[in-house]
Steps between C-alpha positions, in 0.01 A plus 500: 500500500344760732160340448628154582653630818176658613314180436722285712317351795548679831577311819523612868751374759315553814792469752880550468677201348846435364578778239614245237153337514337839423752549211398166361130624494610830341632307196147390417261747675443846623571465878383697800701375802448574859874581560430669831333175626195689635216293637205602278150498615245297303370832339860601404576160359167527295609846376852387399346198307313722262606410145726215623491163341702324768607531861790352703396443864666394815198306626360757732300712248150379460361428153121489534182579334490872575860548369425297180183695417700821545795378292361359173839479314658272764573146354752343738601534866822335575598421853863460590383259769377137503196603712214674327232558759514873391320389187126471483506213247130504438505863410808453293331231308197703446703800374730281279814598689775252550694465832844337532725396785852359555493137599801279519773786513464554873437144622833403641581835644166515686545144624845602635346786689222284637773280662681807620192618682444142634854473638496854636177447690569147625855576613395839642747698293322842515432469871862403589649785266276767670611364847859520397466856351363653821783348710291224650761225435739495796535117551425165342252264635369162388162620389580846357261543209455127456269469210325233301672229301462514122700205369307169521170666603171513314430769239141582398439694183162658421501569121708272289568693181843574374619679801352247742666219310836683515464543870407134536813389316722719727339352806505128394835495323687763687372485851392132527141606576185311467273708272119532508304706258149605455369623166157524325611212281756235563824510301604238248688201666821599324495848647428367845790259460738780391399719798465207734164647600193343635142642449300541818190690598539843632423410864763224501749727358432776765499237782805298402745756344782653691519780251223623281587700185220689299550520130148513365341782295269760648131440402187577683467142600863513656440814694600445861544125421742517800304657788450430883354156451776385272778634718343325797546170302868552460765378736597744767862446389403567129634782273278657238643669189300699253669616174185477282266789536358713772145424594558121498591530876287679756781724620314598821442143583861410432633795721279372786609137448871608506446718812331209678767251372224282341765449223873558549582746222422641153679643198300738284580664167146610424237674695126584485487856388859534424712705531311555826587228752256405775634665820471185696757336291744783567456443876594124523859392484445156357440605145733587210367776279624586154343762246385269214847413382485135420591541135747783573828407333627720216507215255146387579348839508658590155365171363148591641515835327633355177216252476247773553663709227514205274125437551427865404720480197360162375129598552510847352714416208406137423170454681621231723562497874777278634359438849138601504280448804178528302377458154231734393261378221503849336822677555512872450628589155 
């Protein structure tokens, strides 16, 4: 019995998560958990992964060639996020390591938050609350914090995956909006009909939309896909929302566009180099800023962690990943 216990696979939980999720892992594996929720350096993560077969990640810890060479026992890296740009997929394929993510479980919650950001930015909620809190509100006036209309306007969505489609449905069915979208490939006609969405080229979307929501993955090709030139194509009354990934927007260019009122407002949940925020964005009033919390409801965060745990258990006990993002030809034994 002691021998069997020693031979159980070992896994690492790289950030603090719900204690019951760690207990589920302990039923199957030897577990080292970062209960103090320390931000480990790449070298420290590498050290902690020695002898580990699996790791549960929050999407900010990098899995790359250097780490995989130094950690020859690692077989699976399970993100508790839908994004996986912390994975060097080519390196993971070459080393036979599987990566997993958490699609579907956070779609509706994230879409809700996208609309929360859109409404807050368009209707100047943050600006007006700050004004009230410092005692600025002494009388009513007809144009006091008059913002942009949302209902019945044109919504443009860059990136039409699960979350983009959920946002489109909210806009079309809930707010009577005309919905444009741009994607690398056009959706099936049935999905377009369900979302009441029309495919257009990127320039048309930027030029004609009253509100632009970014829900596309970060890739080298999408780096700064919204920069000064793209912001200049948008309406001066437009609102930009980014709840996808930092680096998709040139934050310096956006701060300048907001300062110059080249667009009316923005709502941002993600930032280039987060948790650092470009100082220019902190200086302009017409932006709503939140700390990467689009999926932050207790039910959704539990579902995200549970799916990451399910992936670790299924792969390390049965050899099958539930939601893999890659399929190495020769997985590590």
